[in-house]
N, C-alpha and C positions, 0 to 999 in steps of 0.2 A: 672157309670165311665165316660161316655160321658159327663155328666154334670160336673163333676169335671174337666176334661180336658178343656171343654169350658170356665169355669170359670178362670182357669190358663192362657190359651191364652188370654182371655179378659184382665185380669189384666196386662200381659206383654205388650199388645198393649197400653193400657191406660197409662202405666208407661213410655213407650218410647215416646208417644207423649207428655206427661207432661214434660219429661226431655228436649225435643226439643223446647217447647214454650218459656222458659225463656231465652234460648239463642237467639232465634229469636228476642225477644223484646229488649234485650241488644244490639244487633247490630243495631237495629232501632233507639234506643235512643241515640247511641253514635254519630251519624251524627248531627252536629250543625243545629239548625233551623234558618233560615233566616227570617227576618220580611216580606221579599217579597217571600212568599213560592211558588207562581205560577204566571204565566203571561198569560193571555188569548188573548193577542194580542191588546187588547183595553185599559185594565186597569190593575194596579198592585194589586195583592191580598195580603192583609196583614194578618200576622198569627194572631195577636190579636189586640183588641182595636179598636176604631173608625177610619174611613177613612174620610178625609176631601178633598175638592177641594179648592186650593187657586187660587184666581184670583187677578192679580197684573196689574194695569193700571198706565201709567205716563200720567199726564194730564198738559197742559199749558193753563192758562186763559188769554185771550185776549179780551179787552173791554167787560168783564163780560160774555163771552162765552167760555165754556170749549172745548178744542180740545185735542183728544187722540193722544199722540205721539206713544205710544207702549201698547201692552197688552200681557200678558203671563199667562199661567194656568198650573197647575200641580196637581197631586193627592199626598196627604201627609198622611202617616201612622202615627199613634199616637206614634210610637216607633222610628222612623228614621227621619232624616231631608231630605228634598226634594229640588231638584233643579228646577229652572224655568228659562227660557230664551226666549227673542224676541229682538235680536240684528240684526240691519242691517248695512252692511259696505257700505259707500258712496265713490265713485271713484274707481280708479284702485287699484288693489291689490299690496301689497309691492313687491319689486323686490329682489330676491336672498335670500329669507328667513329672511328678515327684519322684526322686529316686527311691528304689527299693531298700528298705532297711535290712540290714544284715540279720537282725534278730528275727525276721520273717521267713528266712531261708532255712531249709533243712536238706542236708545232702553233701555231695562232693563234686567239684569240677576242677579241672586242671589240664596239664600238658605233660607229656613224657617225650624225652628225646634220647636216642640211642646213639652211642659212639662205640663201634665195636661190641665189647661185652659190658660196657659201662652204661648205666641207665641214670638219667637225671629226671627226677620227679619234682614238679612244681605244682601244688594243689592247694585249693581252698577248701576247708571242712567247715560246714555249717551245722552247728549242733542244735537240738531241740531244747526248748526251755521247758521248765516244769511249771511255769505259769505263776508261781509265787516266790521263787527263790532269788529275788532280785537284790542288788546292792543298794540298800536304802539307808539315808541318814536317820537318826533317832528323833529329829525335829519334825515340827508340824508344817504343813504347806503354807508357804508365804512368810516363813520365819528366817529365810536365808539359808537354809540347810540345803545340801545338794539334793537334786531330784532322784527319784527312784529309777534305776536303770536295770535292765536285764543283765544276767551274768553270763548269758550264752552269747558268744561272739563267733564271728567267722575266725578260724584259724589258719593261717598261711603255714604251710610245711614245704620245705624244699630239701630234698635228699638226693644224694648220689651214691651209687653202689655198684659193685660188680654183680651182675645178675646170673643166675643159673636157670636155664629153662625149666618150666613146669614146677617151680618151687616157690612157695609163698614167703614173703618178706613183710615182716610187721615194723611199723614205725609209731612209737608213742606220740599221741597229739596232746593230751592233757585230761583233766577231769571234766564231766559234765556238770550241770546245775547241782546235782546230788553227790558230787564227789567220786563218781564212778569213773574208772580209767576208760579212756577212748582212744583206739588205735586205728591205724590205716593199714590194711593188709594189701600187697600187691603182688601179682604173679604175671610172668610173661611166659606164654606158651606158644608152641609152633601154630602158624596161621596156615592159610591155604598155600599150595605150592603154584607158582606162576609158571 
């Protein structure tokens, strides 16, 4: 009789545990999974797929010597776009909540998206001004001629390419105030392993 009672109690216990497990699994599965499942303070952990590090450099070439204007880096999960930024503001901040003029920014900011081996880069490049090379009319102030404006502007660059890991790719942006060529260098390298 004791054996029969033990078997009945054991079956009831197993049945109650088995009934509870699917409900617990259903609750866990109902929460949406983010590609950024956790953050260890140093890097973003991706749920699935490879993790890359993007390095972006803005370089101006003066007399055949490359000078770096700005560098930015970020981790990129293969399933979500990643932002990167290295922008410095020159001069005093605008007063009374006025928008920041593009000519006061220097650096690079943007987004990269990966789709398999295809990378899409959308970036704004802010070039430094040389202080006196503006586009000015030949007239005098007040005579109706156009005002003097800096020739350094933010340049929007959007490029799509098939990337190769650990290989630099360069994209021509345009000239700086002095006519020196400016380019954006981009590299995707292997990131941390999850």
